[in-house]
C-alpha positions, 0 to 999 in steps of 0.5 A, a space after each residue: 940676562 944670564 949669559 955664558 961665555 968664553 972659549 976655554 983652553 981645554 981640548 975640544 970635547 971631541 978629543 976627550 971622548 972615549 968609548 966605554 966597554 959594552 953594556 952587559 946583559 944585566 944592564 940592558 935588562 934594566 934599561 928595558 925596564 926603564 923604558 917600560 916605566 917611562 912609557 907607562 908614565 908619559 906615553 909614547 913620543 909624539 912625532 912633529 912634522 911639517 911640509 919641510 920635514 920628513 922622516 923615513 926609513 931608507 936603504 944605502 947599498 942594501 943596508 937599512 938606516 933611518 933618514 931625516 930630511 930637512 928642506 931649507 926652502 920655506 923654512 920657518 921657526 916651527 919647521 926647523 924646531 920640528 927637524 931638530 926634535 926629530 933628530 933628538 928622537 932618533 938620537 935618544 937611546 930610549 932611556 933618560 937620566 933626570 928626565 934628560 934623554 940618554 944616547 946609546 951606549 957605544 959597542 966597539 965590537 959591533 958596526 956603527 949605528 948611523 942616521 942619515 940626515 938629508 938637507 935640501 937647498 933652495 933648488 932642492 939639491 941635497 947632500 946627506 950627512 952620516 951621523 953617528 947615533 952614539 954621539 951625534 958626530 957627523 962622520 961623512 956625507 954623500 953628494 951626487 952618489 959619492 961618499 966623502 969621509 972624515 979622516 978618522 971615519 972607519 972604513 965601511 965598503 958595504 956602505 960607502 962603496 969602493 971609491 969614497 973620498 977621504 979628507 985629511 981632517 977630522 970632525 974635531 973643531 980644532 982640525 976643521 978650523 985649521 983647515 978652514 983657516 978660520 976659528 968658528 967664532 968668525 964663521 957666519 951661521 943661519 939658514 942662508 949659510 945652511 943652504 950655501 953649505 949644501 950647495 957648496 958640498 953638492 958641487 965640490 969634487 977633489 978635481 975642482 977646488 981645495 978642501 978649505 970650503 968643505 971644512 968651513 961649511 962642515 963647521 956650519 952644518 955641525 953647529 946647526 944640526 948636531 949642536 942644536 940637537 944637543 942643546 935647546 939654547 943653541 936651537 933657540 939661537 938659530 930660531 932667533 934669526 929665522 924672521 919669516 919665510 924668505 927672511 933669514 939673518 946671519 949670526 956668529 956663535 958667541 962665547 956662550 954658545 961655543 963654551 956649551 959646545 965644548 962642555 957637552 961631554 963634561 955636562 953629560 958625565 956630571 949628570 950621570 955621575 951625580 948623587 941625587 942630581 948634585 955634581 961632584 965637580 962643577 962644570 965651569 962656564 963664563 958669563 959674557 963679562 968673563 965672570 966664571 959660573 959653576 954649574 953644579 946640579 942637574 936642574 941648572 943644567 936643564 934650565 940654563 944650559 938647555 941640555 937636551 941629550 946626554 952622551 952615554 958615560 956609564 950605566 944608570 944606577 937608579 930608575 927613579 931619576 928617569 921618571 917625571 912624576 907629579 906629587 900624587 904619582 910619586 907618593 904612590 910609586 916611590 916605595 915600589 920603585 925604591 924597593 924593586 927597580 933600585 934593587 935591580 939596578 944594584 946588580 949592574 956591576 962594573 959599567 955602572 956609574 960611580 956614586 959620588 959624595 958631593 959637598 954643597 950648600 942647599 938653598 931654598 925659599 926666597 933664596 935663603 940657605 939651609 943652616 945649622 942654627 948657630 953652628 954649634 952642632 949640639 944634638 937636636 939643634 934646629 936647621 933654619 933658613 939663613 942668608 947664604 954665606 961664603 962657600 966655606 961657611 961650615 954650618 951651610 955645607 952639606 955632603 950627600 953621602 952614598 948611604 942616603 944621609 945628608 951630613 954637615 960637619 960629620 953630623 946628620 940632617 935628621 927628622 925629629 919625627 914622622 908627623 907633619 910639623 916635626 922640626 928638622 935638626 942636626 944629630 949624631 949619625 950613629 945614635 939617631 934613628 936610622 930612618 930619620 936620617 935617610 933622604 931623597 932629593 927628588 926634582 928639588 924636593 927633599 923627601 924623608 924616605 920612610 915617611 914620604 914627608 918633605 922638608 919645608 919652610 913655613 915662612 920665608 923669613 930668615 931664621 925660620 925653623 925647617 919642618 916636616 910637611 906633607 909633600 905637595 911640591 910647594 915652593 916652600 918645599 923647593 931646594 937647590 943643592 949647589 954652591 951657586 946660590 944666586 938666582 938666574 936672570 933671563 928672558 923666557 922665550 915662547 911661541 913665535 920667539 915672543 918673550 914672556 912679559 909682565 903686564 900690569 900688576 898681576 897679568 902675564 902675556 907675550 910681547 916682541 922681545 926687547 933686551 932693554 925691557 925690564 918687564 921681560 926679565 925673570 929671576 929663577 929662584 932655587 925654590 922653583 919660583 919664577 919672579 919678575 925683575 921689576 918686583 921679586 916679591 911676586 911669583 908666577 902662579 897658576 890661579 887654580 890647579 885645574 886644566 886651563 887655569 890662568 897664569 898670573 902674578 901673586 905675592 910669593 908669601 904664599 909659598 904654595 904648589 901653584 908657584 913652583 915650576 920646573 924647566 924640563 929637557 923637553 922644553 916645557 915649564 912643568 908644575 910639579 903638583 898638578 902635572 900641567 905645563 905652561 901653555 899659550 892659550 889657543 896658540 894665539 899670543 894676542 889673547 895675552 893669556 898663558 894657562 896650564 894644560 896637559 903636555 902636548 909637545 906643541 910649539 905653544 908649550 915650548 919655552 927657552 931661557 937665554 944664555 
């Protein structure tokens, strides 16, 4: 199981937030263009509601704000996830970076943009959380027609009235924990605790009791509302303890969950400031054994961390990262996107994300690394697959340059020609054909910009020479740009919190999760393949590319498009070639059938990894 770990020493992530300057008009034009493209490709966002969730537009003191409601009574996994997904929809600013929704840019000169989140306890008593739409922070709450403000919440008499109560603590975990007299790792979470938080804050008043319980229960509310919206892995941690209606178990946030909470801004900044999804500076996490793990790329952030919302850091540089395209769409649209949309983004100046030049290893088929053969660097020397060495092995280190080249030891990754089958080589950047040295890393595929051909490895054997191939988003064409080259081992949790399980040699189904069951553990490889712990020579495969095709296990020697998958920020497992996602057939786990199907946003297509 892949776990992340321990509380870090740095200040809580809220301490590090700083407001950026207001977006200029040119940037807003670009963001509007991004939204048009996004809607054209994937359509409008689907609303998911249940009997315990409603979404309305309400008024507070003649001010209009959106409001989301959640009822603890009769809560289920489905209703809780629908509530969290509704929060994400409201918190998203309408654009994405690398398919991860981006929150609104703060405007220091304007009024705060707010969302009201009303939560009802077992007896339908309710409090309303006031949430900042730019960062998902809880800044105040309302109980029995009176507002209660955190210490650093701006005054707003028109909203809060003339008699709000202001607490002496802020919304930072450090301040809340000091007031509560407990660190959050010692505070129980769960649906029962959520209901108790509502009850306590509903009846609390300055005249009756001290502020200690208020701080304690705000810690509960913030983690189960705001943090769960930011990270799907935290949402899943809450879901695990919703057993059925009327049976809810308590849990405490482990070191992995707390570390994610502390690292949200770091991860958000790294994603937005990355070069083609590659981080300049790793974001360090830890395993449950306190082993450090460095997150160095967007794919890993999406897959393992479950990052579902990006805190705004800077204006997006490029549009193509926001589109989740199948290979056929990418080939059709890449030229126009590069020429038109990217040129529009080039006009955005001082608020635009800085473009970095990270140096990393590039791992691909069967976990091997991209390697300059022999390390001699003669012009024309081939690029091969080779066992990944230490991080300082020069002929496996690649720098993603601002000009679109990828360089090792000062020389360029270069296509020998523009026809399928041409080999990939190292060459002097100054004397190579310019177009042959320009690359785009698009969701793990390294594409030569002029030709549209992709770098691939026909064989998974060490020493295989890399060649140019027609881009079909096959696993033999999948690459991960990161110095962390080991595969991640994790359960894959789906409908009703059942775990994906290997059944026999080829079949894949769902079963009750069991941490000791090796058939429920899966390796996530750099090439986009998913492999069972019990035999890593097999890969999860869609039998055909037609809608409804069955998911099975086949030999990884094929290396085809049916064996390459991407975990999206929407919670689906997406096939880059056919555009379908993994789907529990008819939402019936007893059928023991997982198929591919168009994305619907329904629970039978939602999957989680574990941290």
